[in-house]
C-alpha positions in Angstrom: -11.3 22.2 -15.8 -14.2 24.3 -14.7 -16.7 22.4 -12.7 -14.3 19.5 -12.0 -15.0 17.8 -8.7 -11.8 17.2 -6.9 -13.4 15.5 -3.9 -12.7 12.0 -5.3 -9.0 12.8 -5.7 -8.8 14.3 -2.1 -10.5 11.1 -0.8 -8.1 9.0 -2.8 -5.1 10.8 -1.3 -6.5 10.6 2.2 -7.1 6.9 1.8 -3.6 6.4 0.3 -1.9 8.4 3.0 -3.5 6.5 5.9 -2.9 3.2 4.2 0.8 4.0 3.6 1.3 5.1 7.2 -0.4 2.0 8.6 1.4 -0.3 6.3 4.8 1.2 7.1 4.3 0.5 10.8 3.0 -3.1 10.3 4.9 -4.2 7.1 8.3 -3.1 8.3 8.7 -5.8 11.0 7.3 -8.4 8.6 9.8 -7.4 5.9 12.6 -7.4 8.4 11.7 -10.9 9.7 11.4 -12.3 6.2 14.8 -10.9 5.3 16.5 -12.4 8.3 14.7 -15.7 9.1 15.7 -19.2 8.0 12.4 -20.6 9.1 11.0 -23.4 6.9 7.7 -21.6 6.9 9.2 -18.6 5.1 8.0 -19.6 1.6 4.5 -20.1 2.9 4.5 -16.6 4.6 5.9 -15.0 1.4 3.2 -16.7 -0.7 0.5 -15.4 1.6 2.0 -11.9 1.6 2.2 -11.8 -2.2 -1.3 -13.1 -2.9 -2.8 -9.7 -3.5 -0.4 -9.2 -6.4 -1.6 -12.2 -8.4 -5.2 -12.5 -7.2 -7.8 -10.6 -9.4 -9.0 -7.6 -7.4 -12.6 -8.7 -7.8 -11.7 -12.1 -6.1 -9.9 -10.4 -3.2 -12.6 -7.8 -3.0 -15.3 -10.5 -2.8 -13.6 -12.3 0.1 -12.9 -9.0 2.0 -16.5 -8.0 1.5 -17.7 -11.4 2.8 -15.3 -11.1 5.8 -16.3 -7.5 6.6 -20.1 -8.0 6.4 -22.2 -8.0 9.5 -23.0 -11.7 9.0 -19.3 -12.6 9.5 -17.6 -12.8 12.9 -15.1 -10.1 11.9 -17.7 -7.6 10.7 -20.0 -8.3 13.6 -17.2 -7.9 16.1 -16.0 -4.5 14.8 -19.6 -3.2 14.6 -20.8 -4.5 17.9 -17.6 -3.7 20.0 -16.2 -0.6 18.3 -19.2 0.7 16.4 -17.2 0.5 13.1 -19.0 -0.5 10.0 -16.5 -2.1 7.6 -18.7 -2.4 4.6 -19.5 0.6 2.4 -17.5 2.9 4.7 -14.2 4.8 4.6 -12.9 2.8 7.6 -13.6 -0.4 5.6 -11.8 1.0 2.6 -8.7 1.7 4.8 -8.6 -1.9 6.1 -9.2 -3.3 2.6 -6.5 -1.1 1.1 -4.0 -2.2 3.7 -4.7 -5.9 2.8 -4.5 -5.1 -1.0 -1.4 -3.0 -0.8 0.5 -5.0 1.8 3.0 -6.7 -0.6 3.8 -3.4 -2.2 5.2 -2.2 1.1 6.8 -5.5 2.2 8.6 -6.6 -0.9 10.8 -3.4 -1.5 11.7 -3.3 2.2 12.5 -7.0 2.3 14.7 -6.6 -0.8 16.5 -3.7 0.8 17.0 -5.5 4.1 18.3 -8.6 2.3 20.9 -6.7 0.5 22.4 -5.2 3.7 26.0 -6.2 4.7 25.6 -9.0 7.2 28.8 -8.0 8.9 27.3 -4.6 9.7 24.3 -6.2 11.3 26.5 -8.6 13.3 28.6 -5.7 14.5 25.4 -4.0 15.8 24.5 -7.2 17.7 28.0 -7.5 19.1 27.8 -3.9 20.3 24.9 -4.9 22.4 22.1 -3.4 20.3 18.8 -5.3 20.3 17.1 -6.5 17.1 14.7 -3.5 17.2 17.5 -1.1 17.7 19.4 -2.7 14.8 16.4 -2.4 12.6 15.7 1.3 13.5 19.2 2.7 13.8 21.3 0.5 11.5 19.1 -1.2 8.9 16.6 1.5 8.0 19.1 4.4 7.4 21.0 2.1 5.0 18.0 1.1 2.8 16.7 4.6 1.9 16.1 3.8 -1.8 14.1 0.7 -0.9 12.2 2.6 1.8 11.3 5.5 -0.6 10.2 3.0 -3.2 8.0 1.1 -0.8 6.3 4.3 0.5 5.8 5.9 -2.9 4.7 2.8 -4.8 2.3 1.9 -1.9 0.8 5.3 -2.0 0.4 5.4 -5.8 -0.9 1.8 -5.9 -3.6 2.7 -3.3 -4.6 5.8 -5.2 -5.2 3.7 -8.3 -7.2 1.0 -6.6 -10.5 0.1 -8.3 -11.7 -3.5 -8.0 -11.3 -3.9 -4.2 -12.5 -0.4 -3.5 -15.7 -0.8 -5.6 -16.5 -4.2 -4.1 -16.0 -3.1 -0.4 -16.9 0.5 -0.5 -19.2 1.0 -3.4 -19.6 4.6 -4.5 -20.8 6.9 -1.7 -19.9 10.6 -2.5 -17.6 12.0 0.2 -17.2 8.6 1.8 -16.0 5.9 -0.6 -16.2 7.5 -4.1 -12.5 7.7 -4.9 -11.0 8.9 -8.2 -10.9 5.4 -9.9 -14.5 4.8 -9.1 -15.4 8.3 -10.3 -13.7 7.6 -13.7 -15.6 4.3 -14.0 -19.0 6.1 -13.4 -18.1 8.8 -15.9 -17.5 6.2 -18.6 -20.7 4.5 -17.7 -22.7 7.6 -18.3 -20.5 8.5 -21.4 -19.1 11.7 -19.9 -15.9 11.1 -21.7 -14.6 14.7 -21.4 -14.6 14.5 -17.6 -13.3 10.9 -17.7 -10.4 12.2 -19.9 -9.4 14.8 -17.4 -9.6 12.5 -14.4 -7.7 9.8 -16.3 -5.0 12.3 -17.5 -4.5 13.4 -13.9 -4.1 9.8 -12.8 -1.7 9.1 -15.6 0.4 12.2 -14.7 0.5 11.2 -11.1 1.6 7.7 -11.9 4.4 9.0 -14.2 5.6 11.6 -11.6 5.7 8.9 -8.9 7.8 6.5 -11.0 10.1 9.3 -12.2 10.7 10.4 -8.6 11.6 6.8 -7.6 13.9 6.2 -10.5 15.6 9.6 -10.2 16.2 9.1 -6.5 17.7 5.6 -7.1 20.0 6.9 -9.8 21.3 9.8 -7.6 21.7 7.4 -4.7 23.7 4.9 -6.8 26.0 7.7 -8.1 26.5 8.9 -4.6 27.7 5.5 -3.4 29.7 4.8 -6.5 27.4 2.3 -8.2 26.2 4.4 -11.1 
């Protein structure tokens, strides 16, 4: 592995870490609301949240690129007011990754919250706890497998992004050239030996992530008597 450039991997991990942290903060209340609400608009909201799963990354990437460009109100606002360029920048990649990975954080958490014992939640409300307190101190501690799955899968999914990343960020070394983009470029120039190494590392990472999730879930189920 002499001469292997690990910068794209470090950039991928940095992007995935920031995306996962941001999504945990913003996706958790959405997942909680979706699990508890009886609003008629719930199917519509769920469909919007799940769109990135079924949309081709190139389609989603195109619309994000269009929205982030300086010619759009969103892109112009961020650049003029905050001095943040959202196209072909790491900041833009973070925002785009949050949009692309949003359902991978929401859905496991929503599933975990939905499976909670309603009597336990009602007891919390009767005890005078607010909805926020119930979420933080009652719901979250009881959905650890769902929480772990959401965090790990979101992180791994972000590390493996390609279509959206390439459309929005391009390939700027040290800025937007993540591991998936580096692999694509190696194949383009027929540097298959390096592409094999990078791909093998990505494959190993994906396997370890899934193994960790499934192993934790099995241990948790055995501990509570479900396994």
